KOLGU-4560 file (N, C-alpha, C; in nm, 3 decimals, padded with zeros to 5 digits):
<recs>
<n_xx: -13.642 n_yy: 03.097 n_zz: -04.641 ca_xx: -13.603 ca_yy: 03.260 ca_zz: -04.635 c_xx: -13.447 c_yy: 03.268 c_zz: -04.701 mol: A seq: 1 type: MET>
<n_xx: -13.396 n_yy: 03.353 n_zz: -04.741 ca_xx: -13.240 ca_yy: 03.364 ca_zz: -04.796 c_xx: -13.131 c_yy: 03.372 c_zz: -04.707 mol: A seq: 2 type: THR>
<n_xx: -13.061 n_yy: 03.337 n_zz: -04.827 ca_xx: -12.890 ca_yy: 03.294 ca_zz: -04.716 c_xx: -12.809 c_yy: 03.343 c_zz: -04.777 mol: A seq: 3 type: PHE>
<n_xx: -12.733 n_yy: 03.385 n_zz: -04.745 ca_xx: -12.586 ca_yy: 03.378 ca_zz: -04.773 c_xx: -12.443 c_yy: 03.373 c_zz: -04.689 mol: A seq: 4 type: ARG>
<n_xx: -12.379 n_yy: 03.266 n_zz: -04.784 ca_xx: -12.316 ca_yy: 03.247 ca_zz: -04.767 c_xx: -12.180 c_yy: 03.334 c_zz: -04.751 mol: A seq: 5 type: ARG>
<n_xx: -12.075 n_yy: 03.337 n_zz: -04.638 ca_xx: -11.966 ca_yy: 03.474 ca_zz: -04.655 c_xx: -11.818 c_yy: 03.400 c_zz: -04.654 mol: A seq: 6 type: ALA>
<n_xx: -11.747 n_yy: 03.338 n_zz: -04.763 ca_xx: -11.633 ca_yy: 03.278 ca_zz: -04.690 c_xx: -11.549 c_yy: 03.416 c_zz: -04.604 mol: A seq: 7 type: ALA>
<n_xx: -11.481 n_yy: 03.313 n_zz: -04.485 ca_xx: -11.365 ca_yy: 03.391 ca_zz: -04.433 c_xx: -11.260 c_yy: 03.361 c_zz: -04.432 mol: A seq: 8 type: ARG>
<n_xx: -11.194 n_yy: 03.328 n_zz: -04.514 ca_xx: -11.076 ca_yy: 03.264 ca_zz: -04.544 c_xx: -11.045 c_yy: 03.251 c_zz: -04.691 mol: A seq: 9 type: SER>
<n_xx: -10.889 n_yy: 03.251 n_zz: -04.713 ca_xx: -10.827 ca_yy: 03.275 ca_zz: -04.835 c_xx: -10.763 c_yy: 03.172 c_zz: -04.856 mol: A seq: 10 type: TRP>
<n_xx: -10.732 n_yy: 03.156 n_zz: -05.018 ca_xx: -10.697 ca_yy: 03.030 ca_zz: -05.017 c_xx: -10.548 c_yy: 02.985 c_zz: -04.967 mol: A seq: 11 type: PRO>
<n_xx: -10.536 n_yy: 02.913 n_zz: -04.914 ca_xx: -10.431 ca_yy: 02.878 ca_zz: -04.855 c_xx: -10.394 c_yy: 02.941 c_zz: -04.667 mol: A seq: 12 type: GLY>
<n_xx: -10.555 n_yy: 02.978 n_zz: -04.639 ca_xx: -10.529 ca_yy: 02.991 ca_zz: -04.475 c_xx: -10.602 c_yy: 02.919 c_zz: -04.430 mol: A seq: 13 type: GLU>
<n_xx: -10.598 n_yy: 02.908 n_zz: -04.289 ca_xx: -10.684 ca_yy: 02.811 ca_zz: -04.230 c_xx: -10.805 c_yy: 02.825 c_zz: -04.220 mol: A seq: 14 type: LYS>
<n_xx: -10.884 n_yy: 02.715 n_zz: -04.294 ca_xx: -10.975 ca_yy: 02.733 ca_zz: -04.313 c_xx: -11.081 c_yy: 02.701 c_zz: -04.235 mol: A seq: 15 type: LYS>
<n_xx: -11.213 n_yy: 02.797 n_zz: -04.221 ca_xx: -11.321 ca_yy: 02.856 ca_zz: -04.127 c_xx: -11.434 c_yy: 02.785 c_zz: -04.163 mol: A seq: 16 type: GLU>
<n_xx: -11.519 n_yy: 02.749 n_zz: -04.097 ca_xx: -11.709 ca_yy: 02.737 ca_zz: -04.140 c_xx: -11.735 c_yy: 02.817 c_zz: -04.171 mol: A seq: 17 type: PRO>
<n_xx: -11.829 n_yy: 02.823 n_zz: -04.296 ca_xx: -11.890 ca_yy: 02.911 ca_zz: -04.395 c_xx: -12.001 c_yy: 02.982 c_zz: -04.246 mol: A seq: 18 type: ALA>
<n_xx: -12.049 n_yy: 03.111 n_zz: -04.282 ca_xx: -12.140 ca_yy: 03.150 ca_zz: -04.220 c_xx: -12.265 c_yy: 03.172 c_zz: -04.296 mol: A seq: 19 type: VAL>
<n_xx: -12.371 n_yy: 03.157 n_zz: -04.243 ca_xx: -12.469 ca_yy: 03.195 ca_zz: -04.334 c_xx: -12.571 c_yy: 03.287 c_zz: -04.263 mol: A seq: 20 type: ALA>
<n_xx: -12.596 n_yy: 03.359 n_zz: -04.359 ca_xx: -12.677 ca_yy: 03.496 ca_zz: -04.312 c_xx: -12.808 c_yy: 03.477 c_zz: -04.334 mol: A seq: 21 type: GLU>
<n_xx: -12.943 n_yy: 03.486 n_zz: -04.236 ca_xx: -13.046 ca_yy: 03.508 ca_zz: -04.245 c_xx: -13.116 c_yy: 03.600 c_zz: -04.294 mol: A seq: 22 type: ILE>
<n_xx: -13.175 n_yy: 03.611 n_zz: -04.367 ca_xx: -13.250 ca_yy: 03.785 ca_zz: -04.395 c_xx: -13.401 c_yy: 03.762 c_zz: -04.433 mol: A seq: 23 type: ARG>
<n_xx: -13.457 n_yy: 03.833 n_zz: -04.433 ca_xx: -13.631 ca_yy: 03.872 ca_zz: -04.450 c_xx: -13.615 c_yy: 03.874 c_zz: -04.574 mol: A seq: 24 type: ALA>
<n_xx: -13.724 n_yy: 03.788 n_zz: -04.625 ca_xx: -13.740 ca_yy: 03.818 ca_zz: -04.802 c_xx: -13.905 c_yy: 03.900 c_zz: -04.821 mol: A seq: 25 type: GLU>
<n_xx: -13.970 n_yy: 03.971 n_zz: -04.714 ca_xx: -14.064 ca_yy: 04.094 ca_zz: -04.722 c_xx: -14.081 c_yy: 04.151 c_zz: -04.574 mol: A seq: 26 type: MET>
<n_xx: -14.138 n_yy: 04.270 n_zz: -04.553 ca_xx: -14.140 ca_yy: 04.378 ca_zz: -04.478 c_xx: -14.209 c_yy: 04.229 c_zz: -04.368 mol: A seq: 27 type: VAL>
<n_xx: -14.236 n_yy: 04.231 n_zz: -04.250 ca_xx: -14.318 ca_yy: 04.206 ca_zz: -04.170 c_xx: -14.291 c_yy: 04.216 c_zz: -04.013 mol: A seq: 28 type: ALA>
<n_xx: -14.379 n_yy: 04.170 n_zz: -03.944 ca_xx: -14.350 ca_yy: 04.189 ca_zz: -03.794 c_xx: -14.299 c_yy: 04.053 c_zz: -03.723 mol: A seq: 29 type: ASN>
<n_xx: -14.194 n_yy: 04.050 n_zz: -03.625 ca_xx: -14.143 ca_yy: 03.937 ca_zz: -03.590 c_xx: -14.241 c_yy: 03.881 c_zz: -03.488 mol: A seq: 30 type: VAL>
<n_xx: -14.328 n_yy: 03.780 n_zz: -03.486 ca_xx: -14.422 ca_yy: 03.741 ca_zz: -03.354 c_xx: -14.322 c_yy: 03.623 c_zz: -03.292 mol: A seq: 31 type: TRP>
<n_xx: -14.278 n_yy: 03.549 n_zz: -03.329 ca_xx: -14.215 ca_yy: 03.486 ca_zz: -03.213 c_xx: -14.078 c_yy: 03.411 c_zz: -03.253 mol: A seq: 32 type: ARG>
<n_xx: -13.953 n_yy: 03.413 n_zz: -03.156 ca_xx: -13.850 ca_yy: 03.365 ca_zz: -03.170 c_xx: -13.829 c_yy: 03.281 c_zz: -03.068 mol: A seq: 33 type: VAL>
<n_xx: -13.758 n_yy: 03.142 n_zz: -03.177 ca_xx: -13.785 ca_yy: 03.017 ca_zz: -03.097 c_xx: -13.644 c_yy: 02.956 c_zz: -03.093 mol: A seq: 34 type: LEU>
<n_xx: -13.536 n_yy: 03.041 n_zz: -03.116 ca_xx: -13.372 ca_yy: 03.013 ca_zz: -03.105 c_xx: -13.334 c_yy: 03.138 c_zz: -03.013 mol: A seq: 35 type: VAL>
<n_xx: -13.205 n_yy: 03.071 n_zz: -02.966 ca_xx: -13.124 ca_yy: 03.154 ca_zz: -02.851 c_xx: -12.991 c_yy: 03.194 c_zz: -02.922 mol: A seq: 36 type: SER>
<n_xx: -12.912 n_yy: 03.274 n_zz: -02.920 ca_xx: -12.767 ca_yy: 03.281 ca_zz: -02.965 c_xx: -12.696 c_yy: 03.155 c_zz: -02.866 mol: A seq: 37 type: GLU>
<n_xx: -12.632 n_yy: 03.113 n_zz: -02.902 ca_xx: -12.581 ca_yy: 02.984 ca_zz: -02.896 c_xx: -12.625 c_yy: 02.823 c_zz: -02.905 mol: A seq: 38 type: GLY>
<n_xx: -12.757 n_yy: 02.843 n_zz: -02.947 ca_xx: -12.881 ca_yy: 02.719 ca_zz: -02.965 c_xx: -12.771 c_yy: 02.624 c_zz: -03.121 mol: A seq: 39 type: ASP>
<n_xx: -12.789 n_yy: 02.501 n_zz: -03.120 ca_xx: -12.714 ca_yy: 02.448 ca_zz: -03.231 c_xx: -12.878 c_yy: 02.392 c_zz: -03.303 mol: A seq: 40 type: GLN>
<n_xx: -12.827 n_yy: 02.451 n_zz: -03.451 ca_xx: -12.974 ca_yy: 02.370 ca_zz: -03.503 c_xx: -12.930 c_yy: 02.307 c_zz: -03.635 mol: A seq: 41 type: VAL>
<n_xx: -13.053 n_yy: 02.258 n_zz: -03.691 ca_xx: -12.995 ca_yy: 02.164 ca_zz: -03.801 c_xx: -13.097 c_yy: 02.238 c_zz: -03.916 mol: A seq: 42 type: GLN>
<n_xx: -13.025 n_yy: 02.188 n_zz: -04.023 ca_xx: -13.131 ca_yy: 02.219 ca_zz: -04.117 c_xx: -13.254 c_yy: 02.197 c_zz: -04.185 mol: A seq: 43 type: ASP>
<n_xx: -13.325 n_yy: 02.343 n_zz: -04.178 ca_xx: -13.464 ca_yy: 02.293 ca_zz: -04.173 c_xx: -13.569 c_yy: 02.322 c_zz: -04.028 mol: A seq: 44 type: GLY>
<n_xx: -13.449 n_yy: 02.387 n_zz: -03.938 ca_xx: -13.508 ca_yy: 02.415 ca_zz: -03.812 c_xx: -13.588 c_yy: 02.558 c_zz: -03.819 mol: A seq: 45 type: ASP>
<n_xx: -13.670 n_yy: 02.559 n_zz: -03.741 ca_xx: -13.780 ca_yy: 02.713 ca_zz: -03.737 c_xx: -13.643 c_yy: 02.794 c_zz: -03.654 mol: A seq: 46 type: THR>
<n_xx: -13.636 n_yy: 02.887 n_zz: -03.701 ca_xx: -13.565 ca_yy: 03.001 ca_zz: -03.596 c_xx: -13.655 c_yy: 03.090 c_zz: -03.535 mol: A seq: 47 type: LEU>
<n_xx: -13.720 n_yy: 03.156 n_zz: -03.651 ca_xx: -13.814 ca_yy: 03.281 ca_zz: -03.604 c_xx: -13.985 c_yy: 03.254 c_zz: -03.710 mol: A seq: 48 type: VAL>
<n_xx: -14.048 n_yy: 03.319 n_zz: -03.636 ca_xx: -14.181 ca_yy: 03.296 ca_zz: -03.720 c_xx: -14.254 c_yy: 03.458 c_zz: -03.725 mol: A seq: 49 type: ILE>
<n_xx: -14.251 n_yy: 03.467 n_zz: -03.838 ca_xx: -14.338 ca_yy: 03.639 ca_zz: -03.890 c_xx: -14.425 c_yy: 03.643 c_zz: -03.884 mol: A seq: 50 type: LEU>
<n_xx: -14.469 n_yy: 03.782 n_zz: -03.909 ca_xx: -14.631 ca_yy: 03.758 ca_zz: -03.935 c_xx: -14.652 c_yy: 03.888 c_zz: -04.015 mol: A seq: 51 type: GLU>
<n_xx: -14.719 n_yy: 03.862 n_zz: -04.149 ca_xx: -14.735 ca_yy: 03.962 ca_zz: -04.257 c_xx: -14.860 c_yy: 03.930 c_zz: -04.297 mol: A seq: 52 type: SER>
<n_xx: -14.972 n_yy: 04.044 n_zz: -04.294 ca_xx: -15.128 ca_yy: 04.040 ca_zz: -04.352 c_xx: -15.155 c_yy: 03.905 c_zz: -04.274 mol: A seq: 53 type: MET>
<n_xx: -15.156 n_yy: 03.884 n_zz: -04.138 ca_xx: -15.226 ca_yy: 03.804 ca_zz: -04.063 c_xx: -15.240 c_yy: 03.648 c_zz: -04.121 mol: A seq: 54 type: LYS>
<n_xx: -15.080 n_yy: 03.645 n_zz: -04.174 ca_xx: -15.041 ca_yy: 03.490 ca_zz: -04.206 c_xx: -14.902 c_yy: 03.461 c_zz: -04.124 mol: A seq: 55 type: MET>
<n_xx: -14.915 n_yy: 03.331 n_zz: -04.087 ca_xx: -14.774 ca_yy: 03.335 ca_zz: -03.984 c_xx: -14.644 c_yy: 03.277 c_zz: -04.072 mol: A seq: 56 type: GLU>
<n_xx: -14.543 n_yy: 03.309 n_zz: -04.126 ca_xx: -14.458 ca_yy: 03.274 ca_zz: -04.237 c_xx: -14.316 c_yy: 03.221 c_zz: -04.123 mol: A seq: 57 type: ILE>
<n_xx: -14.267 n_yy: 03.131 n_zz: -04.129 ca_xx: -14.154 ca_yy: 03.033 ca_zz: -04.051 c_xx: -14.078 c_yy: 03.057 c_zz: -04.145 mol: A seq: 58 type: PRO>
<n_xx: -13.937 n_yy: 03.132 n_zz: -04.050 ca_xx: -13.788 ca_yy: 03.179 ca_zz: -04.139 c_xx: -13.691 c_yy: 02.995 c_zz: -04.074 mol: A seq: 59 type: VAL>
<n_xx: -13.634 n_yy: 02.985 n_zz: -04.161 ca_xx: -13.601 ca_yy: 02.806 ca_zz: -04.136 c_xx: -13.451 c_yy: 02.834 c_zz: -04.167 mol: A seq: 60 type: LEU>
<n_xx: -13.363 n_yy: 02.789 n_zz: -04.085 ca_xx: -13.244 ca_yy: 02.732 ca_zz: -04.106 c_xx: -13.214 c_yy: 02.643 c_zz: -04.218 mol: A seq: 61 type: ALA>
<n_xx: -13.125 n_yy: 02.708 n_zz: -04.285 ca_xx: -13.099 ca_yy: 02.644 ca_zz: -04.448 c_xx: -12.953 c_yy: 02.594 c_zz: -04.435 mol: A seq: 62 type: GLU>
<n_xx: -12.875 n_yy: 02.577 n_zz: -04.309 ca_xx: -12.760 ca_yy: 02.508 ca_zz: -04.293 c_xx: -12.768 c_yy: 02.475 c_zz: -04.141 mol: A seq: 63 type: THR>
<n_xx: -12.706 n_yy: 02.339 n_zz: -04.117 ca_xx: -12.677 ca_yy: 02.319 ca_zz: -03.961 c_xx: -12.575 c_yy: 02.430 c_zz: -03.892 mol: A seq: 64 type: ALA>
<n_xx: -12.572 n_yy: 02.435 n_zz: -03.809 ca_xx: -12.465 ca_yy: 02.498 ca_zz: -03.728 c_xx: -12.525 c_yy: 02.580 c_zz: -03.600 mol: A seq: 65 type: GLY>
<n_xx: -12.428 n_yy: 02.666 n_zz: -03.570 ca_xx: -12.471 ca_yy: 02.749 ca_zz: -03.418 c_xx: -12.522 c_yy: 02.825 c_zz: -03.448 mol: A seq: 66 type: VAL>
<n_xx: -12.631 n_yy: 02.876 n_zz: -03.362 ca_xx: -12.660 ca_yy: 03.046 ca_zz: -03.399 c_xx: -12.589 c_yy: 03.136 c_zz: -03.329 mol: A seq: 67 type: VAL>
<n_xx: -12.501 n_yy: 03.230 n_zz: -03.425 ca_xx: -12.379 ca_yy: 03.299 ca_zz: -03.372 c_xx: -12.440 c_yy: 03.455 c_zz: -03.306 mol: A seq: 68 type: ALA>
<n_xx: -12.550 n_yy: 03.479 n_zz: -03.372 ca_xx: -12.630 ca_yy: 03.614 ca_zz: -03.347 c_xx: -12.726 c_yy: 03.647 c_zz: -03.423 mol: A seq: 69 type: LYS>
<n_xx: -12.858 n_yy: 03.658 n_zz: -03.317 ca_xx: -12.985 ca_yy: 03.679 ca_zz: -03.342 c_xx: -12.997 c_yy: 03.874 c_zz: -03.367 mol: A seq: 70 type: LEU>
<n_xx: -13.053 n_yy: 03.918 n_zz: -03.500 ca_xx: -13.067 ca_yy: 04.048 ca_zz: -03.467 c_xx: -13.205 c_yy: 04.115 c_zz: -03.469 mol: A seq: 71 type: HIS>
<n_xx: -13.303 n_yy: 04.041 n_zz: -03.394 ca_xx: -13.447 ca_yy: 04.063 ca_zz: -03.397 c_xx: -13.497 c_yy: 04.003 c_zz: -03.251 mol: A seq: 72 type: VAL>
<n_xx: -13.601 n_yy: 04.069 n_zz: -03.233 ca_xx: -13.663 ca_yy: 04.021 ca_zz: -03.102 c_xx: -13.801 c_yy: 04.007 c_zz: -03.146 mol: A seq: 73 type: ALA>
<n_xx: -13.857 n_yy: 03.964 n_zz: -03.057 ca_xx: -14.036 ca_yy: 03.955 ca_zz: -03.090 c_xx: -14.095 c_yy: 04.102 c_zz: -03.064 mol: A seq: 74 type: GLU>
<n_xx: -14.149 n_yy: 04.163 n_zz: -03.161 ca_xx: -14.250 ca_yy: 04.248 ca_zz: -03.186 c_xx: -14.168 c_yy: 04.322 c_zz: -03.266 mol: A seq: 75 type: GLY>
<n_xx: -14.030 n_yy: 04.323 n_zz: -03.305 ca_xx: -13.963 ca_yy: 04.399 ca_zz: -03.415 c_xx: -14.004 c_yy: 04.376 c_zz: -03.555 mol: A seq: 76 type: ASP>
<n_xx: -14.016 n_yy: 04.500 n_zz: -03.628 ca_xx: -14.083 ca_yy: 04.498 ca_zz: -03.775 c_xx: -13.918 c_yy: 04.495 c_zz: -03.850 mol: A seq: 77 type: VAL>
<n_xx: -13.947 n_yy: 04.409 n_zz: -03.925 ca_xx: -13.816 ca_yy: 04.367 ca_zz: -04.040 c_xx: -13.847 c_yy: 04.415 c_zz: -04.195 mol: A seq: 78 type: VAL>
<n_xx: -13.717 n_yy: 04.474 n_zz: -04.214 ca_xx: -13.773 ca_yy: 04.534 ca_zz: -04.383 c_xx: -13.704 c_yy: 04.380 c_zz: -04.480 mol: A seq: 79 type: GLN>
<n_xx: -13.779 n_yy: 04.426 n_zz: -04.597 ca_xx: -13.708 ca_yy: 04.318 ca_zz: -04.716 c_xx: -13.559 c_yy: 04.342 c_zz: -04.656 mol: A seq: 80 type: GLU>
<n_xx: -13.520 n_yy: 04.227 n_zz: -04.672 ca_xx: -13.367 ca_yy: 04.207 ca_zz: -04.709 c_xx: -13.271 c_yy: 04.237 c_zz: -04.545 mol: A seq: 81 type: ASP>
<n_xx: -13.379 n_yy: 04.283 n_zz: -04.471 ca_xx: -13.251 ca_yy: 04.289 ca_zz: -04.318 c_xx: -13.240 c_yy: 04.167 c_zz: -04.223 mol: A seq: 82 type: GLU>
<n_xx: -13.101 n_yy: 04.185 n_zz: -04.179 ca_xx: -13.057 ca_yy: 04.027 ca_zz: -04.158 c_xx: -13.143 c_yy: 04.017 c_zz: -04.017 mol: A seq: 83 type: LEU>
<n_xx: -13.176 n_yy: 03.906 n_zz: -04.021 ca_xx: -13.255 ca_yy: 03.811 ca_zz: -03.911 c_xx: -13.133 c_yy: 03.750 c_zz: -03.798 mol: A seq: 84 type: ILE>
<n_xx: -13.076 n_yy: 03.633 n_zz: -03.856 ca_xx: -12.968 ca_yy: 03.585 ca_zz: -03.777 c_xx: -12.853 c_yy: 03.513 c_zz: -03.838 mol: A seq: 85 type: ALA>
<n_xx: -12.749 n_yy: 03.487 n_zz: -03.729 ca_xx: -12.615 ca_yy: 03.477 ca_zz: -03.877 c_xx: -12.617 c_yy: 03.319 c_zz: -03.801 mol: A seq: 86 type: VAL>
<n_xx: -12.584 n_yy: 03.239 n_zz: -03.856 ca_xx: -12.529 ca_yy: 03.099 ca_zz: -03.786 c_xx: -12.440 c_yy: 03.067 c_zz: -03.825 mol: A seq: 87 type: ILE>
<n_xx: -12.318 n_yy: 03.014 n_zz: -03.756 ca_xx: -12.185 ca_yy: 02.978 ca_zz: -03.784 c_xx: -12.167 c_yy: 02.831 c_zz: -03.814 mol: A seq: 88 type: ASP>
</recs>
């Protein structure tokens, strides 16, 4: 899945870790949520399983960190580029 890192500090300021935004690549149903806010995840861990056209699509963490915010729940429908989770 696509993620974007958002720098949260300017040069010369105290450095904070980068944030990874996990976004949907297509319209799909949220079939299963495998993590909770506050969970520690590693690069490659499955966060959510989406379902589209009877196919299961795992959404993977592309960076290690802590799940800061989940923006979906089981049964939700996500649109293309919709935010699924934030990893801090």
